[in-house]
Backbone as ProteinMPNN parsed JSONL, in Angstrom:
{"seq_chain_A": "MSKSIDWSKPIRCKDGRPARVLATDLKGDWSIAVAIERYESPCTDVGSGEYTNSCLPDGRLSHESTQPFFENIPERFEYVRWLNVYEGGPGEVLYESEDKARRLANLGLVSTVPVTISGERE", "coords_chain_A": {"N_chain_A": [[0.669, -1.056, 0.08], [0.412, 2.598, -0.29], [2.24, 5.238, 0.558], [0.211, 6.94, 3.146], [-2.389, 9.21, 3.595], [-2.697, 12.723, 4.666], [-5.037, 14.181, 5.171], [-5.226, 16.841, 5.491], [-3.515, 18.551, 4.369], [-2.998, 19.982, 0.927], [-4.237, 17.835, -1.961], [-4.004, 15.715, -4.942], [-5.429, 14.002, -7.295], [-4.18, 11.159, -8.487], [-3.397, 10.997, -11.431], [-2.926, 13.675, -11.542], [-4.632, 15.225, -12.22], [-6.299, 18.392, -10.153], [-8.327, 18.335, -6.804], [-9.585, 18.917, -4.109], [-10.671, 18.912, -0.469], [-13.556, 18.281, 1.037], [-15.05, 17.468, 3.361], [-13.621, 15.276, 6.056], [-15.684, 13.808, 7.793], [-17.613, 12.03, 7.121], [-19.908, 10.016, 7.561], [-19.621, 6.285, 8.279], [-18.146, 3.729, 5.822], [-17.029, 5.103, 3.911], [-15.713, 7.881, 3.979], [-14.47, 10.239, 3.671], [-15.017, 13.352, 1.655], [-14.589, 14.849, -1.095], [-13.769, 16.751, -4.054], [-13.907, 16.95, -7.061], [-11.744, 17.735, -10.105], [-12.567, 18.038, -13.361], [-12.055, 16.302, -16.735], [-11.267, 17.712, -19.542], [-12.645, 17.27, -22.262], [-13.879, 17.352, -25.699], [-15.527, 15.492, -26.816], [-17.767, 14.425, -24.591], [-20.038, 16.198, -23.337], [-20.772, 17.03, -21.475], [-18.331, 19.025, -20.0], [-16.511, 21.588, -18.292], [-15.739, 22.003, -15.154], [-16.412, 20.754, -11.159], [-16.753, 17.751, -9.818], [-18.316, 15.629, -7.138], [-17.468, 12.688, -4.488], [-17.113, 9.952, -2.707], [-14.681, 8.718, -0.749], [-12.795, 5.665, 0.946], [-11.329, 5.832, 4.291], [-8.493, 5.859, 2.935], [-7.752, 6.446, 0.668], [-8.509, 5.079, -1.206], [-11.146, 4.968, -3.738], [-12.664, 2.187, -4.141], [-13.567, -0.822, -2.356], [-12.583, -2.724, -3.772], [-9.959, -1.558, -4.607], [-6.478, -1.49, -5.127], [-4.755, 0.811, -4.651], [-4.4, 3.806, -3.631], [-6.856, 6.724, -4.94], [-6.119, 9.2, -4.449], [-3.286, 11.786, -4.011], [-1.203, 13.385, -1.363], [-0.081, 16.786, -2.259], [3.319, 17.172, -3.551], [5.798, 19.226, -1.43], [6.901, 21.777, -2.63], [10.416, 23.413, -2.803], [13.053, 25.294, -2.929], [15.937, 26.869, -2.754], [19.113, 28.561, -2.74], [22.393, 27.943, -2.947], [25.775, 28.827, -3.4], [28.734, 28.719, -4.925], [32.499, 28.488, -5.804], [34.573, 29.272, -8.138], [37.425, 28.376, -10.097], [40.585, 28.563, -11.362], [41.123, 26.182, -12.467], [38.89, 25.112, -12.826], [35.582, 23.787, -11.559], [35.05, 24.33, -7.46], [34.749, 21.979, -5.131], [33.168, 22.737, -2.54], [29.514, 23.195, -1.658], [28.329, 26.409, -0.467], [26.495, 27.832, 2.008], [26.557, 30.969, 2.031], [27.063, 33.783, -0.281], [29.783, 36.019, 0.757], [30.302, 33.481, 2.587], [31.628, 31.648, 1.321], [33.094, 33.083, -0.584], [35.056, 34.167, 1.984], [36.465, 31.647, 2.468], [37.375, 30.764, 0.32], [39.806, 29.235, -1.814], [43.469, 29.374, -3.28], [43.258, 31.151, -7.091], [40.502, 31.752, -7.283], [38.258, 32.326, -9.373], [35.381, 33.077, -10.165], [32.711, 33.488, -7.808], [29.508, 31.519, -7.971], [25.846, 31.185, -8.026], [24.429, 28.509, -6.785], [21.188, 27.269, -7.712], [18.852, 25.197, -6.071], [16.221, 22.94, -6.582], [12.93, 20.955, -5.649], [11.124, 18.996, -4.709], [9.483, 18.351, -1.944], [8.007, 15.018, -0.191]], "CA_chain_A": [[0.332, -0.102, 0.059], [1.106, 3.35, -0.371], [1.844, 6.24, 1.424], [-1.075, 7.375, 3.93], [-2.827, 10.043, 2.4], [-3.043, 13.357, 5.218], [-6.14, 15.272, 4.958], [-5.138, 18.322, 6.343], [-2.823, 19.092, 2.912], [-3.017, 19.521, -0.787], [-4.604, 16.808, -2.523], [-4.499, 15.947, -6.337], [-5.696, 12.795, -8.624], [-3.372, 9.998, -9.186], [-2.793, 10.944, -12.626], [-2.473, 14.821, -11.494], [-5.989, 16.219, -11.488], [-6.544, 18.736, -9.236], [-9.069, 17.352, -6.165], [-9.617, 19.188, -2.687], [-11.146, 17.559, 0.76], [-14.412, 19.217, 1.505], [-15.04, 16.932, 4.393], [-13.368, 13.924, 6.47], [-16.168, 13.11, 8.846], [-18.54, 11.603, 6.892], [-20.992, 8.32, 8.646], [-19.163, 4.831, 7.504], [-16.637, 3.929, 5.728], [-17.078, 6.81, 2.514], [-15.532, 9.07, 5.288], [-13.638, 11.51, 3.014], [-15.582, 13.358, 0.525], [-13.825, 15.026, -2.418], [-14.596, 17.652, -5.212], [-12.482, 16.379, -8.372], [-11.499, 18.698, -11.341], [-13.973, 17.135, -14.75], [-11.036, 15.876, -17.853], [-11.728, 18.553, -20.94], [-12.824, 16.411, -23.555], [-14.334, 17.686, -26.846], [-16.115, 14.466, -26.879], [-18.212, 14.536, -23.855], [-21.47, 17.389, -23.203], [-20.523, 17.368, -19.267], [-18.261, 20.446, -19.454], [-15.262, 21.101, -16.793], [-15.982, 22.413, -13.16], [-15.726, 19.913, -10.701], [-17.607, 16.329, -9.59], [-17.713, 15.371, -5.773], [-17.317, 11.357, -4.829], [-16.443, 10.505, -1.52], [-13.497, 7.532, -0.664], [-11.992, 5.338, 2.433], [-9.775, 6.94, 4.824], [-6.631, 5.768, 2.832], [-7.398, 7.143, -0.696], [-9.543, 4.033, -2.154], [-12.55, 4.624, -4.177], [-13.314, 1.035, -3.463], [-13.234, -1.465, -1.837], [-11.394, -3.787, -4.215], [-8.887, -0.921, -5.304], [-4.795, -1.91, -4.313], [-3.751, 2.124, -4.558], [-5.406, 5.256, -3.281], [-7.131, 7.324, -5.907], [-5.188, 10.44, -4.628], [-1.958, 11.732, -3.349], [-0.646, 14.937, -1.569], [0.84, 17.226, -3.36], [4.769, 16.967, -2.764], [6.134, 19.724, -1.103], [8.372, 22.139, -3.016], [11.527, 23.618, -2.201], [14.232, 25.997, -3.739], [17.679, 27.287, -1.982], [20.102, 28.709, -3.294], [23.725, 28.021, -2.393], [27.107, 28.91, -3.767], [29.908, 27.643, -5.546], [33.135, 28.791, -5.918], [35.283, 28.827, -9.478], [38.219, 28.483, -10.012], [41.19, 28.417, -13.248], [40.622, 24.669, -12.331], [37.148, 24.523, -13.03], [34.514, 24.039, -10.279], [34.956, 23.776, -6.375], [33.895, 20.85, -4.303], [31.534, 22.79, -1.381], [28.332, 24.602, -1.68], [28.045, 26.963, 1.033], [25.289, 28.739, 2.447], [26.317, 32.606, 1.869], [28.341, 34.194, -0.862], [30.31, 35.633, 1.604], [31.217, 32.607, 3.138], [32.12, 31.248, 0.531], [34.471, 33.85, -0.541], [36.164, 33.644, 2.822], [36.886, 30.542, 2.887], [38.447, 30.404, -1.594], [41.248, 28.965, -2.19], [43.957, 30.9, -4.756], [42.989, 30.915, -8.004], [40.231, 32.17, -7.499], [37.493, 33.036, -10.483], [34.324, 33.5, -9.816], [31.667, 32.867, -6.863], [28.495, 31.809, -8.657], [24.906, 30.863, -7.298], [23.645, 27.074, -7.326], [19.508, 27.242, -7.164], [18.367, 24.008, -5.451], [14.701, 23.223, -6.382], [11.997, 20.246, -6.486], [9.644, 18.717, -4.019], [9.422, 16.591, -1.243], [7.153, 13.853, -0.312]], "C_chain_A": [[0.604, 1.188, 0.446], [1.147, 4.234, 1.176], [0.858, 6.865, 2.686], [-1.285, 8.792, 3.305], [-3.089, 11.09, 4.037], [-3.76, 14.672, 4.645], [-6.099, 16.569, 4.567], [-4.372, 19.115, 5.568], [-3.522, 19.181, 2.044], [-3.017, 17.924, -1.066], [-4.464, 16.74, -4.002], [-5.365, 14.336, -6.445], [-4.323, 12.255, -8.851], [-2.594, 10.931, -10.794], [-2.899, 13.458, -12.665], [-3.441, 15.608, -10.888], [-6.103, 16.89, -10.441], [-7.577, 18.322, -8.057], [-8.798, 18.935, -4.643], [-11.044, 18.709, -1.752], [-12.934, 18.605, 0.668], [-14.894, 18.149, 2.851], [-14.371, 15.457, 5.092], [-14.419, 13.6, 7.712], [-17.095, 12.731, 8.816], [-18.901, 9.767, 8.002], [-20.703, 7.395, 7.874], [-18.336, 4.857, 6.91], [-16.114, 4.756, 4.259], [-16.976, 7.499, 3.306], [-14.98, 10.412, 4.556], [-14.711, 11.948, 1.484], [-14.985, 14.989, -0.194], [-14.701, 16.059, -3.332], [-12.828, 17.169, -6.104], [-12.534, 17.53, -9.141], [-11.765, 17.824, -12.674], [-12.03, 16.788, -15.618], [-12.312, 16.992, -18.645], [-11.468, 17.553, -21.985], [-13.769, 16.903, -24.305], [-15.322, 16.204, -26.807], [-16.964, 14.467, -25.929], [-19.304, 16.256, -23.817], [-21.471, 17.809, -21.601], [-19.986, 18.438, -19.47], [-17.337, 20.43, -18.539], [-16.235, 21.983, -15.808], [-15.401, 20.785, -12.944], [-17.118, 18.847, -10.27], [-17.222, 15.831, -8.199], [-17.711, 13.826, -6.174], [-16.988, 11.556, -3.149], [-15.781, 8.423, -1.48], [-13.29, 6.9, 0.631], [-10.733, 6.147, 2.412], [-8.31, 6.673, 4.202], [-7.051, 6.403, 1.464], [-8.678, 6.282, -1.627], [-10.768, 4.636, -2.568], [-13.567, 3.609, -4.267], [-12.466, 0.171, -2.985], [-11.859, -2.835, -2.487], [-10.16, -2.901, -5.324], [-8.039, -0.953, -4.472], [-5.003, -0.345, -4.071], [-4.927, 2.965, -4.524], [-6.016, 5.601, -5.159], [-6.649, 8.895, -5.997], [-4.042, 10.642, -3.935], [-1.951, 12.964, -2.471], [0.19, 15.35, -2.285], [2.276, 17.761, -3.273], [5.022, 18.527, -2.171], [6.784, 20.762, -1.91], [9.174, 22.887, -2.878], [12.583, 24.822, -2.801], [14.735, 27.084, -2.939], [18.328, 27.726, -3.149], [21.384, 28.697, -2.526], [24.798, 28.512, -3.426], [28.703, 28.41, -3.866], [31.185, 28.508, -6.32], [33.896, 28.123, -6.915], [36.692, 28.974, -9.502], [39.475, 27.846, -11.274], [41.042, 27.103, -13.317], [39.761, 24.177, -12.628], [36.485, 24.733, -10.905], [35.04, 23.63, -9.021], [34.041, 22.706, -6.307], [32.777, 21.302, -3.565], [30.272, 23.757, -1.909], [28.802, 25.23, -0.282], [26.408, 27.534, 0.918], [24.913, 30.244, 1.398], [27.357, 32.438, 0.933], [29.757, 34.641, -0.241], [31.428, 34.88, 2.364], [31.893, 31.758, 1.998], [33.326, 31.833, -0.572], [35.645, 34.193, 0.546], [36.922, 32.577, 2.519], [37.374, 29.881, 1.407], [39.289, 29.593, -1.08], [41.628, 29.833, -3.064], [43.23, 30.464, -5.742], [41.171, 30.816, -7.893], [38.887, 32.851, -8.446], [36.743, 33.65, -10.126], [33.47, 32.612, -8.687], [30.476, 32.967, -8.033], [27.016, 31.097, -8.105], [24.595, 29.889, -7.895], [21.964, 27.113, -7.333], [19.335, 25.964, -7.641], [17.181, 23.803, -5.756], [14.397, 21.614, -6.322], [11.597, 19.834, -5.207], [9.978, 17.499, -3.016], [8.274, 16.217, -0.383], [6.566, 14.672, 1.355]], "O_chain_A": [[1.087, 1.243, 1.577], [0.571, 4.11, 2.256], [1.659, 7.69, 3.128], [-0.443, 9.377, 2.624], [-3.703, 10.403, 4.854], [-3.379, 15.665, 4.027], [-6.67, 17.212, 3.686], [-4.357, 20.319, 5.826], [-4.63, 18.646, 2.047], [-2.244, 17.057, -0.658], [-4.821, 17.793, -4.529], [-5.812, 13.77, -5.447], [-3.437, 12.929, -9.377], [-1.436, 11.319, -10.951], [-2.917, 14.219, -13.633], [-3.466, 16.287, -9.861], [-6.044, 16.175, -9.441], [-7.997, 17.32, -8.637], [-7.821, 19.675, -4.529], [-12.116, 18.291, -2.191], [-13.001, 19.675, 0.063], [-15.276, 19.1, 3.534], [-14.73, 14.443, 4.493], [-13.88, 13.083, 8.691], [-17.822, 12.73, 9.809], [-18.321, 8.94, 8.706], [-21.271, 7.35, 6.783], [-17.514, 5.762, 7.058], [-14.979, 4.876, 3.797], [-18.022, 8.022, 3.69], [-15.165, 11.531, 5.034], [-15.049, 11.189, 0.575], [-15.083, 16.069, 0.389], [-15.927, 16.171, -3.35], [-11.612, 17.107, -5.928], [-13.389, 18.368, -8.853], [-11.005, 16.88, -12.892], [-10.994, 17.067, -15.014], [-13.529, 17.1, -18.495], [-10.4, 17.139, -22.435], [-14.814, 17.006, -23.664], [-16.386, 16.807, -26.669], [-17.842, 14.646, -26.773], [-18.947, 17.269, -24.418], [-22.037, 18.648, -20.9], [-20.783, 19.351, -19.255], [-17.184, 19.397, -17.887], [-17.353, 22.457, -16.009], [-14.694, 20.011, -13.59], [-18.29, 19.193, -10.417], [-16.038, 15.599, -7.955], [-17.838, 13.408, -7.325], [-16.74, 12.573, -2.5], [-16.248, 7.387, -1.952], [-13.622, 7.613, 1.577], [-9.884, 6.666, 1.687], [-7.25, 7.068, 4.686], [-6.149, 7.208, 1.233], [-9.482, 6.741, -2.438], [-11.552, 4.856, -1.645], [-14.781, 3.762, -4.402], [-11.236, 0.143, -3.016], [-10.899, -3.446, -2.017], [-9.652, -3.316, -6.365], [-8.244, -0.643, -3.298], [-5.579, -0.203, -2.992], [-6.007, 2.909, -5.112], [-5.73, 4.997, -6.193], [-6.682, 9.639, -6.976], [-3.677, 9.727, -3.197], [-2.81, 13.766, -2.837], [1.058, 14.719, -2.888], [2.366, 18.922, -2.874], [4.119, 19.225, -2.635], [7.935, 20.349, -1.774], [8.428, 23.838, -2.642], [11.96, 24.753, -3.861], [14.071, 28.036, -2.529], [18.131, 27.341, -4.301], [21.479, 29.39, -1.513], [24.315, 28.511, -4.559], [29.497, 27.906, -3.072], [30.92, 29.146, -7.338], [34.06, 26.903, -6.924], [37.133, 29.868, -8.779], [39.255, 26.841, -11.95], [40.771, 26.735, -14.46], [39.621, 22.96, -12.757], [36.738, 25.304, -9.844], [35.601, 22.537, -9.101], [33.032, 22.453, -6.965], [31.673, 20.761, -3.629], [30.312, 24.859, -2.456], [29.419, 24.724, 0.655], [25.552, 27.584, 0.034], [24.004, 30.591, 0.644], [28.244, 31.584, 0.948], [30.771, 33.991, -0.494], [32.59, 35.141, 2.675], [32.968, 31.238, 2.295], [34.179, 31.184, -1.177], [36.814, 34.434, 0.244], [38.126, 32.726, 2.311], [37.702, 28.698, 1.317], [39.401, 29.335, 0.119], [40.961, 30.716, -3.604], [42.518, 29.478, -5.551], [40.6, 29.853, -8.404], [38.562, 33.991, -8.116], [36.992, 34.779, -9.703], [33.495, 31.383, -8.628], [30.328, 33.918, -8.8], [27.373, 30.048, -7.569], [24.417, 29.86, -9.113], [21.724, 26.701, -6.198], [19.47, 25.509, -8.776], [16.541, 24.645, -5.126], [15.256, 20.86, -6.779], [11.89, 20.73, -4.416], [10.443, 16.365, -3.128], [7.602, 17.111, 0.129], [5.658, 14.158, 2.009]]}, "name": "protein", "num_of_chains": 1, "seq": "MSKSIDWSKPIRCKDGRPARVLATDLKGDWSIAVAIERYESPCTDVGSGEYTNSCLPDGRLSHESTQPFFENIPERFEYVRWLNVYEGGPGEVLYESEDKARRLANLGLVSTVPVTISGERE"}
């Protein structure tokens, strides 16, 4: 089974469509109510917008499903570190500040450049 869903955090469908939690305290097995963005398709007359569905607390839409239909949206991060570049190539250490990189530079420093690191954490 996949990692459990934290219903207090933003969610999406596993196919990437936006979804949002409407309630987490419905009575019975299907205790989670979710609004799901519709697929946009020229083949149907349903139109865009949202529809609602309920699911099990683990995010499955049926007892027979083996995987949840929903997942938490990973948190994005981005930070900048500083790298010293020397006559022979880049250094091996990323520093938290430009000032620290310059203070700890070795002989032959050509430049100190910012390096942006970004990604998603679960």
